[in-house]
One Martini backbone bead per residue (centre of mass of N, CA, C, O) as a GRO file, in nm:
protein
  447
    1MET     BB    1   2.092  -2.837  -0.692
    2GLU     BB    2   1.892  -2.638  -0.535
    3HIS     BB    3   1.684  -2.374  -0.681
    4ILE     BB    4   1.651  -2.040  -0.572
    5VAL     BB    5   1.406  -1.801  -0.662
    6ILE     BB    6   1.396  -1.437  -0.658
    7ILE     BB    7   1.150  -1.185  -0.693
    8GLY     BB    8   1.319  -0.940  -0.564
    9ASN     BB    9   1.535  -0.670  -0.390
   10GLY     BB   10   1.410  -0.624  -0.128
   11ILE     BB   11   1.369  -0.683   0.198
   12SER     BB   12   1.234  -0.967   0.157
   13GLY     BB   13   1.424  -1.106  -0.053
   14VAL     BB   14   1.693  -1.062   0.100
   15THR     BB   15   1.620  -1.189   0.365
   16ALA     BB   16   1.575  -1.468   0.252
   17ALA     BB   17   1.854  -1.516   0.121
   18ARG     BB   18   2.024  -1.490   0.384
   19HIS     BB   19   1.876  -1.725   0.545
   20ILE     BB   20   1.925  -1.945   0.340
   21ARG     BB   21   2.231  -1.928   0.355
   22LYS     BB   22   2.255  -1.988   0.664
   23GLY     BB   23   2.083  -2.291   0.626
   24SER     BB   24   2.233  -2.331   0.339
   25ASP     BB   25   2.355  -2.456  -0.013
   26LYS     BB   26   2.187  -2.323  -0.196
   27LYS     BB   27   2.080  -2.203  -0.484
   28ILE     BB   28   2.086  -1.841  -0.548
   29THR     BB   29   1.848  -1.606  -0.700
   30ILE     BB   30   1.824  -1.259  -0.783
   31VAL     BB   31   1.545  -1.069  -0.925
   32SER     BB   32   1.587  -0.748  -1.108
   33ALA     BB   33   1.478  -0.433  -1.277
   34GLU     BB   34   1.571  -0.179  -1.093
   35SER     BB   35   1.852  -0.292  -0.944
   36ASP     BB   36   2.147  -0.433  -0.873
   37TYR     BB   37   2.106  -0.335  -0.568
   38PHE     BB   38   2.027  -0.325  -0.250
   39PHE     BB   39   1.796  -0.079  -0.104
   40SER     BB   40   1.666   0.178   0.089
   41ARG     BB   41   1.368   0.322   0.059
   42THR     BB   42   1.353   0.506   0.324
   43ALA     BB   43   1.625   0.681   0.212
   44LEU     BB   44   1.550   0.853  -0.048
   45MET     BB   45   1.490   1.131   0.093
   46TYR     BB   46   1.792   1.178   0.198
   47VAL     BB   47   1.920   1.212  -0.072
   48TYR     BB   48   1.761   1.462  -0.178
   49MET     BB   49   1.829   1.630   0.102
   50GLY     BB   50   2.159   1.561   0.156
   51HIS     BB   51   2.229   1.327   0.385
   52MET     BB   52   2.299   1.141   0.139
   53LYS     BB   53   2.400   0.880  -0.056
   54PHE     BB   54   2.311   0.619  -0.241
   55GLU     BB   55   2.530   0.423  -0.140
   56HIS     BB   56   2.423   0.454   0.162
   57THR     BB   57   2.159   0.263   0.108
   58GLN     BB   58   2.355   0.028   0.106
   59PRO     BB   59   2.412  -0.232   0.330
   60TYR     BB   60   2.594  -0.373   0.105
   61GLU     BB   61   2.849  -0.472  -0.045
   62ASN     BB   62   2.923  -0.577  -0.364
   63TRP     BB   63   3.079  -0.850  -0.245
   64PHE     BB   64   2.854  -0.991  -0.074
   65TRP     BB   65   2.724  -1.178  -0.297
   66LYS     BB   66   2.960  -1.360  -0.371
   67LYS     BB   67   3.052  -1.461  -0.104
   68ASN     BB   68   2.734  -1.572  -0.055
   69ARG     BB   69   2.623  -1.704  -0.314
   70ILE     BB   70   2.454  -1.465  -0.463
   71ASP     BB   71   2.270  -1.417  -0.735
   72LEU     BB   72   2.244  -1.165  -0.994
   73LYS     BB   73   1.950  -1.053  -1.193
   74LYS     BB   74   1.894  -0.854  -1.465
   75GLY     BB   75   1.524  -0.839  -1.500
   76TYR     BB   76   1.208  -0.888  -1.662
   77VAL     BB   77   0.927  -1.048  -1.568
   78GLU     BB   78   0.664  -1.175  -1.792
   79ARG     BB   79   0.657  -1.502  -1.703
   80ILE     BB   80   0.499  -1.793  -1.544
   81ASP     BB   81   0.594  -2.138  -1.561
   82THR     BB   82   0.459  -2.368  -1.349
   83GLU     BB   83   0.492  -2.643  -1.500
   84ASN     BB   84   0.824  -2.567  -1.575
   85ASN     BB   85   0.982  -2.385  -1.377
   86THR     BB   86   0.962  -2.082  -1.549
   87LEU     BB   87   1.124  -1.789  -1.637
   88HIS     BB   88   1.019  -1.512  -1.843
   89PHE     BB   89   1.167  -1.262  -2.029
   90ALA     BB   90   1.164  -0.966  -2.198
   91GLU     BB   91   1.463  -1.030  -2.325
   92GLY     BB   92   1.415  -1.363  -2.402
   93ASP     BB   93   1.486  -1.520  -2.159
   94PHE     BB   94   1.556  -1.781  -1.908
   95LEU     BB   95   1.453  -1.944  -1.579
   96GLN     BB   96   1.517  -2.198  -1.354
   97TYR     BB   97   1.334  -2.366  -1.087
   98ASP     BB   98   1.234  -2.520  -0.770
   99LYS     BB   99   1.205  -2.251  -0.615
  100LEU     BB  100   0.973  -1.971  -0.540
  101ILE     BB  101   1.004  -1.617  -0.472
  102ILE     BB  102   0.765  -1.356  -0.424
  103ALA     BB  103   0.906  -0.998  -0.406
  104THR     BB  104   0.760  -0.718  -0.573
  105GLY     BB  105   0.566  -0.552  -0.421
  106SER     BB  106   0.490  -0.232  -0.518
  107GLN     BB  107   0.257   0.005  -0.657
  108PRO     BB  108   0.126   0.290  -0.775
  109ASN     BB  109  -0.147   0.442  -0.786
  110LYS     BB  110  -0.394   0.462  -1.053
  111PHE     BB  111  -0.707   0.640  -1.168
  112GLY     BB  112  -0.730   0.754  -1.472
  113TRP     BB  113  -0.592   1.008  -1.514
  114PRO     BB  114  -0.556   1.260  -1.704
  115GLY     BB  115  -0.195   1.267  -1.751
  116GLN     BB  116  -0.047   1.036  -1.568
  117TYR     BB  117   0.201   0.985  -1.822
  118LEU     BB  118   0.352   1.225  -1.792
  119LYS     BB  119   0.609   1.428  -1.766
  120GLY     BB  120   0.635   1.460  -1.415
  121VAL     BB  121   0.495   1.197  -1.331
  122GLN     BB  122   0.507   1.061  -0.986
  123SER     BB  123   0.647   0.894  -0.744
  124LEU     BB  124   0.784   0.731  -0.417
  125TYR     BB  125   0.976   0.425  -0.469
  126SER     BB  126   1.205   0.441  -0.679
  127LYS     BB  127   1.504   0.501  -0.820
  128GLN     BB  128   1.368   0.650  -1.058
  129ASP     BB  129   1.216   0.854  -0.897
  130LEU     BB  130   1.465   1.000  -0.799
  131GLU     BB  131   1.590   1.070  -1.080
  132ASN     BB  132   1.337   1.237  -1.174
  133LEU     BB  133   1.362   1.461  -0.957
  134GLU     BB  134   1.640   1.570  -1.080
  135VAL     BB  135   1.504   1.664  -1.347
  136TYR     BB  136   1.218   1.819  -1.252
  137ALA     BB  137   1.337   1.888  -0.924
  138PRO     BB  138   1.625   2.036  -0.845
  139ASN     BB  139   1.472   2.322  -0.827
  140ASN     BB  140   1.309   2.650  -0.814
  141LYS     BB  141   1.369   2.708  -1.121
  142VAL     BB  142   1.261   2.456  -1.264
  143CYS     BB  143   1.060   2.434  -1.016
  144LYS     BB  144   0.785   2.625  -0.922
  145ARG     BB  145   0.576   2.364  -0.881
  146ALA     BB  146   0.412   2.128  -0.668
  147VAL     BB  147   0.186   1.836  -0.696
  148ILE     BB  148   0.016   1.657  -0.446
  149VAL     BB  149  -0.151   1.327  -0.454
  150GLY     BB  150  -0.218   1.242  -0.144
  151GLY     BB  151  -0.247   1.163   0.229
  152GLY     BB  152   0.014   1.005   0.304
  153LEU     BB  153   0.341   0.905   0.385
  154ILE     BB  154   0.455   0.964   0.099
  155GLY     BB  155   0.352   1.249   0.054
  156ILE     BB  156   0.494   1.390   0.301
  157GLU     BB  157   0.773   1.324   0.215
  158LEU     BB  158   0.773   1.474  -0.058
  159ALA     BB  159   0.709   1.747   0.069
  160GLU     BB  160   0.972   1.771   0.231
  161MET     BB  161   1.163   1.748   0.009
  162LEU     BB  162   1.076   1.993  -0.169
  163HIS     BB  163   1.094   2.193   0.065
  164SER     BB  164   1.418   2.166   0.109
  165ARG     BB  165   1.435   2.321  -0.205
  166HIS     BB  166   1.210   2.552  -0.223
  167ILE     BB  167   0.943   2.420  -0.322
  168PRO     BB  168   0.642   2.460  -0.400
  169VAL     BB  169   0.344   2.319  -0.230
  170THR     BB  170   0.064   2.124  -0.336
  171PHE     BB  171  -0.192   1.955  -0.133
  172LEU     BB  172  -0.401   1.684  -0.220
  173VAL     BB  173  -0.681   1.597  -0.008
  174ARG     BB  174  -0.971   1.411   0.006
  175GLU     BB  175  -0.992   1.455   0.289
  176THR     BB  176  -1.095   1.646   0.576
  177SER     BB  177  -0.830   1.510   0.694
  178PHE     BB  178  -0.528   1.404   0.769
  179TRP     BB  179  -0.536   1.071   0.790
  180ASN     BB  180  -0.843   0.989   0.905
  181GLY     BB  181  -0.832   0.673   0.837
  182VAL     BB  182  -0.617   0.630   1.088
  183LEU     BB  183  -0.659   0.895   1.260
  184PRO     BB  184  -0.752   1.068   1.493
  185SER     BB  185  -0.863   1.380   1.504
  186GLU     BB  186  -0.639   1.512   1.683
  187GLU     BB  187  -0.386   1.411   1.512
  188SER     BB  188  -0.490   1.524   1.238
  189ALA     BB  189  -0.486   1.820   1.328
  190MET     BB  190  -0.183   1.843   1.394
  191ILE     BB  191  -0.083   1.781   1.109
  192ASN     BB  192  -0.217   2.004   0.961
  193LYS     BB  193  -0.043   2.227   1.122
  194GLU     BB  194   0.233   2.131   1.037
  195ILE     BB  195   0.206   2.170   0.731
  196LEU     BB  196   0.126   2.469   0.733
  197SER     BB  197   0.386   2.569   0.899
  198ASN     BB  198   0.570   2.474   0.626
  199GLY     BB  199   0.413   2.619   0.364
  200ILE     BB  200   0.190   2.426   0.281
  201ASP     BB  201  -0.065   2.382   0.039
  202LEU     BB  202  -0.346   2.270   0.192
  203ARG     BB  203  -0.598   2.052   0.039
  204LEU     BB  204  -0.895   1.977   0.137
  205SER     BB  205  -1.133   1.813  -0.021
  206SER     BB  206  -0.937   1.725  -0.277
  207ASN     BB  207  -0.949   1.651  -0.634
  208LEU     BB  208  -0.834   1.507  -0.910
  209LYS     BB  209  -0.899   1.553  -1.264
  210GLU     BB  210  -0.636   1.690  -1.419
  211ILE     BB  211  -0.348   1.663  -1.643
  212LYS     BB  212  -0.156   1.899  -1.802
  213SER     BB  213  -0.002   1.984  -2.103
  214ASP     BB  214   0.249   2.050  -2.297
  215GLU     BB  215   0.425   2.054  -2.603
  216ASN     BB  216   0.632   1.811  -2.465
  217GLY     BB  217   0.471   1.619  -2.251
  218GLN     BB  218   0.453   1.802  -1.997
  219VAL     BB  219   0.385   1.938  -1.718
  220LYS     BB  220   0.164   2.227  -1.648
  221SER     BB  221  -0.100   2.123  -1.487
  222VAL     BB  222  -0.388   2.130  -1.275
  223ILE     BB  223  -0.722   2.003  -1.191
  224ILE     BB  224  -0.979   2.073  -0.971
  225LYS     BB  225  -1.269   1.915  -0.932
  226GLU     BB  226  -1.457   2.104  -0.740
  227THR     BB  227  -1.362   2.400  -0.886
  228GLY     BB  228  -1.148   2.411  -1.154
  229GLU     BB  229  -0.884   2.474  -1.069
  230GLU     BB  230  -0.571   2.600  -1.192
  231ILE     BB  231  -0.242   2.454  -1.135
  232PRO     BB  232   0.066   2.540  -1.173
  233CYS     BB  233   0.322   2.297  -1.291
  234ASN     BB  234   0.616   2.054  -1.307
  235ILE     BB  235   0.508   1.849  -1.075
  236VAL     BB  236   0.362   1.516  -1.003
  237GLY     BB  237   0.258   1.348  -0.704
  238LEU     BB  238   0.157   1.010  -0.680
  239THR     BB  239   0.022   0.925  -0.333
  240ALA     BB  240  -0.247   0.708  -0.348
  241GLY     BB  241  -0.110   0.472  -0.283
  242VAL     BB  242  -0.071   0.102  -0.292
  243SER     BB  243  -0.007  -0.191  -0.494
  244PRO     BB  244   0.037  -0.489  -0.588
  245ASN     BB  245   0.305  -0.627  -0.797
  246ILE     BB  246   0.115  -0.853  -1.029
  247ASN     BB  247   0.064  -0.852  -1.335
  248PHE     BB  248   0.250  -1.099  -1.430
  249ILE     BB  249   0.045  -1.310  -1.282
  250LYS     BB  250  -0.234  -1.324  -1.420
  251ASN     BB  251  -0.135  -1.549  -1.654
  252SER     BB  252  -0.137  -1.758  -1.430
  253GLU     BB  253  -0.194  -2.018  -1.174
  254ILE     BB  254  -0.184  -1.805  -0.963
  255GLU     BB  255  -0.348  -1.697  -0.693
  256THR     BB  256  -0.555  -1.404  -0.681
  257GLY     BB  257  -0.619  -1.080  -0.575
  258ARG     BB  258  -0.484  -0.814  -0.488
  259GLY     BB  259  -0.292  -1.034  -0.431
  260ILE     BB  260  -0.104  -1.303  -0.333
  261LYS     BB  261  -0.223  -1.588  -0.224
  262VAL     BB  262  -0.180  -1.690   0.127
  263ASN     BB  263  -0.074  -1.858   0.386
  264ARG     BB  264   0.083  -1.884   0.688
  265TYR     BB  265   0.341  -2.005   0.498
  266LEU     BB  266   0.353  -1.836   0.227
  267GLU     BB  267   0.173  -2.016   0.035
  268THR     BB  268   0.063  -2.086  -0.256
  269SER     BB  269  -0.131  -2.264  -0.494
  270ILE     BB  270   0.162  -2.340  -0.565
  271PRO     BB  271   0.396  -2.546  -0.550
  272ASN     BB  272   0.700  -2.396  -0.454
  273ILE     BB  273   0.540  -2.117  -0.413
  274TYR     BB  274   0.599  -1.793  -0.288
  275ALA     BB  275   0.483  -1.501  -0.086
  276ILE     BB  276   0.614  -1.164  -0.004
  277GLY     BB  277   0.514  -0.896   0.130
  278ASP     BB  278   0.334  -0.655  -0.050
  279CYS     BB  279   0.217  -0.895  -0.247
  280ALA     BB  280   0.088  -1.029  -0.011
  281GLU     BB  281  -0.210  -1.233   0.074
  282GLN     BB  282  -0.410  -1.316   0.320
  283ARG     BB  283  -0.668  -1.522   0.336
  284GLU     BB  284  -0.646  -1.462   0.657
  285ALA     BB  285  -0.646  -1.244   0.883
  286ILE     BB  286  -0.439  -1.116   1.139
  287GLY     BB  287  -0.648  -1.023   1.323
  288ASN     BB  288  -0.637  -0.671   1.274
  289ARG     BB  289  -0.502  -0.710   1.029
  290ARG     BB  290  -0.421  -0.677   0.705
  291PRO     BB  291  -0.380  -0.884   0.444
  292ILE     BB  292  -0.217  -0.627   0.352
  293GLU     BB  293   0.135  -0.526   0.415
  294ALA     BB  294   0.312  -0.213   0.362
  295VAL     BB  295   0.579  -0.305   0.552
  296TRP     BB  296   0.896  -0.341   0.639
  297TYR     BB  297   0.900  -0.544   0.884
  298THR     BB  298   0.707  -0.759   0.758
  299GLY     BB  299   0.892  -0.828   0.528
  300ARG     BB  300   1.125  -0.932   0.692
  301MET     BB  301   0.966  -1.154   0.847
  302MET     BB  302   0.886  -1.316   0.591
  303GLY     BB  303   1.172  -1.384   0.503
  304GLU     BB  304   1.249  -1.548   0.752
  305THR     BB  305   1.024  -1.755   0.737
  306VAL     BB  306   1.058  -1.880   0.449
  307ALA     BB  307   1.351  -1.976   0.504
  308GLN     BB  308   1.278  -2.198   0.704
  309THR     BB  309   1.108  -2.365   0.519
  310ILE     BB  310   1.328  -2.412   0.296
  311CYS     BB  311   1.524  -2.542   0.531
  312GLY     BB  312   1.300  -2.747   0.693
  313ASN     BB  313   1.134  -2.525   0.883
  314ARG     BB  314   0.814  -2.521   0.919
  315ILE     BB  315   0.650  -2.199   0.949
  316GLU     BB  316   0.476  -1.950   1.071
  317TYR     BB  317   0.339  -1.643   1.039
  318LYS     BB  318   0.426  -1.401   1.317
  319PRO     BB  319   0.402  -1.059   1.370
  320GLY     BB  320   0.238  -0.972   1.616
  321HIS     BB  321   0.232  -0.671   1.726
  322TRP     BB  322   0.129  -0.374   1.638
  323PHE     BB  323   0.346  -0.150   1.451
  324ASN     BB  324   0.464   0.202   1.403
  325SER     BB  325   0.636   0.457   1.199
  326ALA     BB  326   0.694   0.814   1.161
  327LYS     BB  327   0.725   1.134   0.975
  328PHE     BB  328   0.605   1.491   1.024
  329PHE     BB  329   0.851   1.638   0.980
  330ASP     BB  330   0.904   1.717   1.318
  331ILE     BB  331   0.710   1.471   1.379
  332GLU     BB  332   0.704   1.195   1.565
  333TYR     BB  333   0.579   0.853   1.516
  334GLN     BB  334   0.389   0.620   1.718
  335THR     BB  335   0.260   0.275   1.726
  336TYR     BB  336   0.064   0.052   1.964
  337GLY     BB  337  -0.147  -0.132   1.853
  338TRP     BB  338  -0.492   0.009   1.896
  339VAL     BB  339  -0.590   0.317   1.722
  340TRP     BB  340  -0.872   0.428   1.617
  341PRO     BB  341  -1.045   0.679   1.470
  342GLN     BB  342  -1.280   0.512   1.625
  343PRO     BB  343  -1.417   0.400   1.883
  344LYS     BB  344  -1.525   0.135   2.022
  345ASP     BB  345  -1.767   0.019   2.228
  346ASN     BB  346  -1.532  -0.090   2.450
  347GLU     BB  347  -1.388   0.193   2.440
  348ALA     BB  348  -1.148   0.403   2.574
  349ARG     BB  349  -1.014   0.740   2.616
  350PHE     BB  350  -0.684   0.917   2.619
  351TYR     BB  351  -0.593   1.265   2.602
  352TRP     BB  352  -0.281   1.438   2.526
  353GLU     BB  353  -0.156   1.779   2.497
  354HIS     BB  354   0.072   1.998   2.424
  355GLU     BB  355   0.107   2.341   2.403
  356SER     BB  356   0.276   2.330   2.129
  357GLY     BB  357   0.129   2.108   1.922
  358LYS     BB  358   0.380   1.853   1.900
  359LYS     BB  359   0.247   1.680   2.138
  360CYS     BB  360   0.121   1.339   2.202
  361PHE     BB  361  -0.134   1.123   2.384
  362HIS     BB  362  -0.295   0.807   2.288
  363ILE     BB  363  -0.525   0.602   2.466
  364SER     BB  364  -0.642   0.265   2.469
  365TYR     BB  365  -0.926   0.100   2.639
  366ASP     BB  366  -1.108  -0.107   2.830
  367LYS     BB  367  -1.394  -0.006   3.012
  368ASN     BB  368  -1.417  -0.283   3.173
  369THR     BB  369  -1.119  -0.419   3.221
  370ARG     BB  370  -0.867  -0.204   3.141
  371GLU     BB  371  -0.730  -0.290   2.899
  372PHE     BB  372  -0.479  -0.247   2.702
  373ILE     BB  373  -0.465  -0.156   2.339
  374GLY     BB  374  -0.332   0.142   2.281
  375ILE     BB  375  -0.089   0.376   2.109
  376ASN     BB  376  -0.010   0.730   2.048
  377ASN     BB  377   0.287   0.899   1.941
  378PHE     BB  378   0.379   1.254   1.953
  379GLY     BB  379   0.706   1.362   2.019
  380ILE     BB  380   0.746   1.075   2.179
  381ARG     BB  381   0.958   0.845   2.281
  382MET     BB  382   0.915   0.485   2.270
  383ARG     BB  383   0.934   0.156   2.385
  384HIS     BB  384   0.880  -0.128   2.223
  385GLU     BB  385   0.924  -0.341   2.452
  386PHE     BB  386   0.714  -0.241   2.646
  387PHE     BB  387   0.450  -0.269   2.469
  388ASP     BB  388   0.491  -0.560   2.393
  389LYS     BB  389   0.466  -0.668   2.694
  390ILE     BB  390   0.193  -0.538   2.768
  391LEU     BB  391   0.029  -0.682   2.545
  392THR     BB  392   0.096  -0.979   2.626
  393LYS     BB  393  -0.009  -0.929   2.946
  394LYS     BB  394  -0.256  -0.756   2.964
  395GLN     BB  395  -0.245  -0.470   3.074
  396THR     BB  396  -0.338  -0.196   3.229
  397VAL     BB  397  -0.370   0.135   3.217
  398GLU     BB  398  -0.253   0.183   3.495
  399TYR     BB  399   0.006   0.045   3.463
  400VAL     BB  400   0.118   0.205   3.237
  401LEU     BB  401   0.112   0.481   3.385
  402GLU     BB  402   0.296   0.402   3.629
  403HIS     BB  403   0.530   0.304   3.397
  404LEU     BB  404   0.601   0.545   3.194
  405ALA     BB  405   0.902   0.598   3.252
  406ASP     BB  406   0.986   0.320   3.103
  407ALA     BB  407   0.889   0.410   2.806
  408ASN     BB  408   1.089   0.623   2.778
  409PHE     BB  409   1.336   0.725   2.505
  410ASP     BB  410   1.440   0.978   2.568
  411PRO     BB  411   1.670   1.188   2.623
  412GLU     BB  412   1.781   1.330   2.918
  413PHE     BB  413   1.745   1.637   2.799
  414TYR     BB  414   1.460   1.588   2.785
  415LYS     BB  415   1.151   1.670   2.835
  416LEU     BB  416   0.920   1.555   3.065
  417HIS     BB  417   0.545   1.425   3.080
  418GLU     BB  418   0.430   1.211   3.277
  419LYS     BB  419   0.310   1.371   3.516
  420GLU     BB  420   0.107   1.536   3.345
  421ILE     BB  421  -0.047   1.288   3.228
  422VAL     BB  422  -0.136   1.154   3.491
  423THR     BB  423  -0.282   1.402   3.616
  424LYS     BB  424  -0.504   1.412   3.394
  425PHE     BB  425  -0.619   1.129   3.432
  426ASN     BB  426  -0.700   1.156   3.723
  427THR     BB  427  -0.897   1.397   3.681
  428GLN     BB  428  -1.089   1.252   3.473
  429ASN     BB  429  -1.111   0.949   3.648
  430ASN     BB  430  -1.080   0.961   3.968
  431THR     BB  431  -0.781   0.895   4.030
  432ASN     BB  432  -0.452   0.743   4.201
  433ILE     BB  433  -0.203   0.758   4.025
  434GLN     BB  434   0.135   0.650   4.053
  435LEU     BB  435   0.436   0.747   3.957
  436LYS     BB  436   0.700   0.559   3.889
  437LYS     BB  437   1.000   0.488   3.903
  438LYS     BB  438   1.244   0.380   3.743
  439SER     BB  439   1.239   0.009   3.633
  440TRP     BB  440   1.351  -0.134   3.387
  441LYS     BB  441   1.524  -0.363   3.482
  442ARG     BB  442   1.311  -0.509   3.662
  443ILE     BB  443   1.095  -0.555   3.440
  444PHE     BB  444   1.299  -0.692   3.195
  445GLN     BB  445   1.491  -0.896   3.390
  446THR     BB  446   1.268  -1.041   3.600
  447ASN     BB  447   0.994  -1.122   3.433
   0.00000   0.00000   0.00000
């Protein structure tokens, strides 16, 4: 019986295992050094904040794996012998495979800062990170202050978590405005205000120089590079992005760049070895997407795709239109299509912001053809299906605004802003767009 071995029990690896089982009777083994069972990484923050217990982050009961004949092995892969199809473990044992799927995810970036391996220095990625937070930052008596280094989505999640336990937080962001390498200036400025309004000590244009130790090898303080200021703290969150977790691949025959190089079928340079999820790097980027995408839903899609190939239906990985979502304290964020930090030469923009400063709507379109290119929503929930179809059909910005009521996914008791948005667009562009009444059923069931 053909043996499929999957290294990594995150969303990519587990999705691949589930779909291989659906399509075959092959022997399946999932290898992980992190945890016994699959859990949702995106839910870790809610465990710390008291909204759920860790066992609630596990989508499947413990009996699920045996019932579905998916073997689980706890162990750290130290080396892959591609010539003999064998995994060698740090514990000294080995495991043979017929086909191998590498789904080892990401690891937090560390840039050689002095003190970066001290006790109390961590990221927010693994189950162990959650456990360490309970040791070094259980409350504001043990942890008098936390310092977070890096202004991405993981950083703001960690800030919200610590804030929920009333732990003072200093947030070091090297950019001039929060996440302005991704967001246009208007949205970035809104998030700056939201962070500050929650009592976070936000330091823009600030870099970490050094993490200082106490006599027990634990964090005592950090030094800011630009000013030399020393900030006493008990925990340091390193959230300056992630990189593919592929150190153990480096001494194998598998071709790597920043990640493990794969083609459109997620095949590596070695026959019968595949890579999926955060650790995979497309040889040629797909459209405007980055060659490496550390995104939950793309990892799931890769798992489904590679399972089809292994079950005899070789298909390309096609992630479709770009979308993403996140949360910045109380402001929810969605993006569909492309809204770059700076518009490209062919692009025009329309921006609307609510007087509360907690809702905005930013749309990008081709100024010549009027084709809709992308949208950012903050504080207003929009339907994924609506924009997916709009992007596929290459509809105009005017069409999107006419049917904006169909895009809204907020509950009925939420105040709606479509009329105000369309009125502003008409005023700025000398147009006469009329907002159509909701026609969700007509648009999506008859088209």
